[in-house]
MARKOLSE-196833 format. One line per field, with one value per residue (C-alpha): residue in three letters; residue number from 0; x, y, z. Coordinates in steps of 0.05 Angstrom, whole numbers. Example, Ala and Ser with C-alpha at 12.3 -4.5 7.8 and 13.67 -1.06 7.14 Angstrom:
2
type <- c(ALA SER)
seq <- c(0 1)
px <- c(246 273)
py <- c(-90 -21)
pz <- c(156 143)
//
This chain:
260
type <- c(MET LYS GLN LEU LEU PHE SER LEU VAL LEU LEU VAL MET LEU LEU PRO ALA GLN ASN GLY CYS ALA SER ALA GLU SER ASN ASP ARG VAL GLY PRO ASP ASP LEU VAL ARG PRO GLU ILE VAL ARG THR ILE PRO HIS ASP PRO GLN ALA PHE THR GLN GLY LEU VAL TYR ALA SER GLY LYS LEU TYR GLU SER THR GLY LEU ILE GLY ARG SER SER LEU ARG ARG ILE ASP PRO LYS ASN GLY THR ILE GLU ARG LEU MET PRO LEU ASP GLY ILE PHE ALA GLU GLY LEU ALA LEU MET ASP ASP ARG LEU VAL VAL LEU SER LEU HIS SER ARG ARG ALA LEU VAL PHE SER ARG GLN GLU PHE THR HIS LEU ALA VAL HIS ALA TYR GLN GLY GLU GLY TRP GLY LEU ALA THR ASP ASP ALA THR PHE TYR MET SER ASN GLY THR ASP THR LEU TYR GLN ARG ASN LYS ASN PHE GLU ILE ILE ARG THR VAL SER VAL ARG TRP ASN GLY LYS HIS LEU SER ARG ILE ASN GLU LEU GLU TYR ALA ASP GLY LYS LEU TYR ALA ASN VAL TRP SER SER ASP TYR ILE PHE VAL ILE ASP PRO GLN SER GLY THR VAL THR ARG VAL ILE ASP GLY THR PRO LEU ILE ARG ALA VAL ALA PRO ARG ASP GLU ARG ASP VAL LEU ASN GLY ILE ALA TYR ASP PRO VAL ALA ARG THR PHE TYR LEU THR GLY LYS ASN TRP PRO LEU MET PHE GLU VAL ARG ILE PRO GLU)
seq <- c(0 1 2 3 4 5 6 7 8 9 10 11 12 13 14 15 16 17 18 19 20 21 22 23 24 25 26 27 28 29 30 31 32 33 34 35 36 37 38 39 40 41 42 43 44 45 46 47 48 49 50 51 52 53 54 55 56 57 58 59 60 61 62 63 64 65 66 67 68 69 70 71 72 73 74 75 76 77 78 79 80 81 82 83 84 85 86 87 88 89 90 91 92 93 94 95 96 97 98 99 100 101 102 103 104 105 106 107 108 109 110 111 112 113 114 115 116 117 118 119 120 121 122 123 124 125 126 127 128 129 130 131 132 133 134 135 136 137 138 139 140 141 142 143 144 145 146 147 148 149 150 151 152 153 154 155 156 157 158 159 160 161 162 163 164 165 166 167 168 169 170 171 172 173 174 175 176 177 178 179 180 181 182 183 184 185 186 187 188 189 190 191 192 193 194 195 196 197 198 199 200 201 202 203 204 205 206 207 208 209 210 211 212 213 214 215 216 217 218 219 220 221 222 223 224 225 226 227 228 229 230 231 232 233 234 235 236 237 238 239 240 241 242 243 244 245 246 247 248 249 250 251 252 253 254 255 256 257 258 259)
px <- c(-3007 -2957 -3011 -3065 -3009 -3018 -3086 -3087 -3021 -3044 -3099 -3044 -2997 -3050 -3059 -3019 -2967 -2989 -2952 -2894 -2880 -2869 -2919 -2897 -2913 -2871 -2813 -2813 -2809 -2737 -2707 -2663 -2605 -2610 -2605 -2546 -2562 -2530 -2483 -2511 -2454 -2497 -2566 -2577 -2645 -2679 -2740 -2807 -2844 -2791 -2828 -2760 -2760 -2682 -2616 -2544 -2477 -2430 -2365 -2387 -2460 -2531 -2578 -2651 -2714 -2778 -2853 -2921 -2959 -2946 -2894 -2835 -2769 -2694 -2651 -2581 -2569 -2504 -2492 -2459 -2519 -2581 -2588 -2622 -2568 -2610 -2686 -2722 -2787 -2809 -2877 -2924 -2898 -2890 -2816 -2785 -2713 -2650 -2576 -2513 -2483 -2426 -2441 -2519 -2573 -2630 -2696 -2750 -2824 -2874 -2926 -2898 -2846 -2796 -2723 -2706 -2635 -2605 -2532 -2508 -2481 -2543 -2597 -2603 -2649 -2607 -2650 -2702 -2700 -2763 -2783 -2836 -2879 -2871 -2812 -2783 -2719 -2656 -2575 -2511 -2445 -2415 -2425 -2491 -2562 -2600 -2676 -2735 -2805 -2843 -2837 -2783 -2746 -2689 -2671 -2598 -2591 -2534 -2524 -2579 -2624 -2632 -2642 -2585 -2604 -2658 -2656 -2704 -2684 -2698 -2690 -2696 -2715 -2779 -2788 -2776 -2824 -2838 -2767 -2764 -2700 -2633 -2563 -2494 -2440 -2377 -2407 -2467 -2541 -2575 -2653 -2711 -2769 -2838 -2869 -2815 -2773 -2713 -2653 -2642 -2567 -2574 -2519 -2538 -2507 -2550 -2609 -2597 -2602 -2542 -2555 -2611 -2602 -2646 -2678 -2723 -2676 -2679 -2753 -2759 -2721 -2759 -2833 -2866 -2929 -2967 -2966 -2940 -2880 -2835 -2757 -2735 -2666 -2601 -2534 -2463 -2400 -2346 -2288 -2320 -2348 -2416 -2487 -2540 -2607 -2674 -2751 -2814 -2829 -2777 -2749 -2681 -2631 -2579 -2508 -2493 -2437 -2458 -2415 -2383)
py <- c(-4935 -4876 -4824 -4859 -4853 -4780 -4779 -4842 -4835 -4808 -4865 -4916 -4888 -4904 -4978 -5034 -5065 -5123 -5184 -5166 -5104 -5038 -4985 -4909 -4896 -4951 -4937 -4871 -4896 -4878 -4860 -4795 -4839 -4879 -4823 -4791 -4714 -4686 -4626 -4570 -4540 -4495 -4479 -4478 -4447 -4502 -4496 -4505 -4533 -4594 -4651 -4682 -4760 -4775 -4735 -4747 -4717 -4718 -4680 -4617 -4622 -4643 -4677 -4682 -4721 -4693 -4720 -4725 -4729 -4660 -4640 -4690 -4670 -4681 -4623 -4607 -4558 -4517 -4537 -4469 -4434 -4472 -4449 -4498 -4498 -4553 -4577 -4625 -4642 -4720 -4717 -4776 -4807 -4798 -4796 -4830 -4846 -4824 -4859 -4849 -4902 -4898 -4823 -4843 -4820 -4867 -4846 -4897 -4885 -4899 -4943 -4945 -5001 -4972 -4932 -4881 -4872 -4799 -4773 -4739 -4676 -4667 -4702 -4741 -4799 -4865 -4925 -4956 -5011 -5049 -5076 -5103 -5072 -5000 -4957 -4911 -4906 -4920 -4918 -4954 -4974 -4968 -5031 -5050 -5015 -5020 -5007 -4998 -5005 -4984 -5043 -5075 -5107 -5084 -5110 -5108 -5102 -5106 -5055 -5088 -5082 -5160 -5176 -5216 -5212 -5186 -5168 -5155 -5092 -5104 -5051 -5077 -5143 -5114 -5110 -5034 -5020 -4958 -4949 -4895 -4853 -4891 -4868 -4908 -4882 -4913 -4985 -4968 -4950 -4885 -4891 -4840 -4880 -4852 -4808 -4814 -4759 -4806 -4830 -4905 -4927 -5000 -5055 -5075 -5146 -5164 -5112 -5092 -5019 -4999 -4929 -4877 -4804 -4752 -4709 -4664 -4606 -4595 -4603 -4547 -4507 -4516 -4518 -4562 -4533 -4597 -4668 -4695 -4646 -4702 -4710 -4738 -4735 -4755 -4745 -4760 -4719 -4769 -4712 -4668 -4726 -4684 -4703 -4653 -4670 -4636 -4655 -4653 -4586 -4552 -4483 -4504 -4560 -4570 -4597 -4632 -4676 -4744 -4760 -4826)
pz <- c(3935 3955 3935 3979 4035 4038 4057 4097 4133 4200 4199 4186 4241 4290 4274 4308 4261 4224 4206 4252 4206 4246 4234 4227 4299 4323 4276 4313 4380 4400 4463 4465 4479 4418 4372 4332 4321 4262 4261 4217 4174 4132 4103 4030 3991 3963 3917 3960 3904 3895 3921 3934 3915 3905 3921 3895 3899 3845 3823 3859 3839 3868 3828 3850 3821 3847 3845 3833 3765 3730 3775 3768 3749 3743 3762 3771 3833 3853 3925 3941 3931 3916 3842 3796 3734 3698 3704 3657 3670 3668 3642 3653 3711 3786 3795 3850 3873 3837 3830 3792 3756 3705 3688 3686 3727 3732 3753 3782 3774 3828 3779 3722 3733 3691 3711 3664 3647 3626 3617 3674 3635 3581 3615 3546 3550 3539 3566 3608 3655 3672 3737 3780 3834 3860 3853 3915 3938 3894 3910 3885 3911 3846 3826 3840 3855 3918 3910 3961 3943 4008 4041 4095 4036 3998 3929 3903 3826 3778 3725 3679 3735 3745 3817 3846 3923 3972 4042 4093 4140 4211 4275 4344 4316 4276 4204 4183 4135 4088 4068 4019 3996 4002 3995 4005 4037 4066 4062 4091 4069 4096 4088 4098 4124 4098 4148 4194 4227 4224 4179 4189 4180 4151 4140 4069 4077 4140 4136 4206 4227 4268 4279 4276 4260 4287 4236 4282 4293 4213 4203 4268 4226 4167 4203 4144 4121 4104 4126 4061 4069 4102 4111 4041 4004 4021 3987 4002 3991 4007 4001 4053 4088 4096 4073 4046 4071 4058 4049 4006 3997 4038 4031 4057 4047 4095 4100 4159 4193 4222 4287 4279)
//
């Protein structure tokens, strides 16, 4: 369970991988020649109390879901200056990943087994999608959803949230576990991995990791206060071809370019 991982993550990182799944430590074993380093375009203020779970860019605005029971929320942010333009508490759930489909924002919940659907403009509650297991990350290619649940498996779902296929993610021949926040951009999935300093670029058809993006320069810039304050939150601006990256409880968000 994700809340238990907060207190156990250091212990888990010291354990060997089980059943062929890569541990957080093995996920982080990359050499300097394997990494793609993002170019920081600018920094933007970010609410240091926002336990970022999902991040979406659309029509010149950022949309963010934040987690923890009693602190979960849905937000609209001005990316020019980081101003929170709208904030709606999500009471009674641990909010997780966020995606935009047909002008509707879909927010996962960690344990509640339901995705809440809101209008993009007014945050009006429109519907609920049910699912089994935990919800972690969510992204969309505008026709289908991609969902993670903290394992190495990604679930592709149709607009009714029905599973249409699954794919197991592998990196260097091993299962890549703890897949968290997701973003779809130019035919690839960009994934945070819980407690990792890297972003993994995944071919959604094969599940193969094709690139690894180094998030350590961003982490050094914010100097996280707590072991829970990890890299998390990826949004793509297809016009500027830049990404917005942040982390849990980070005081900054970064607009970056990722080299081809």
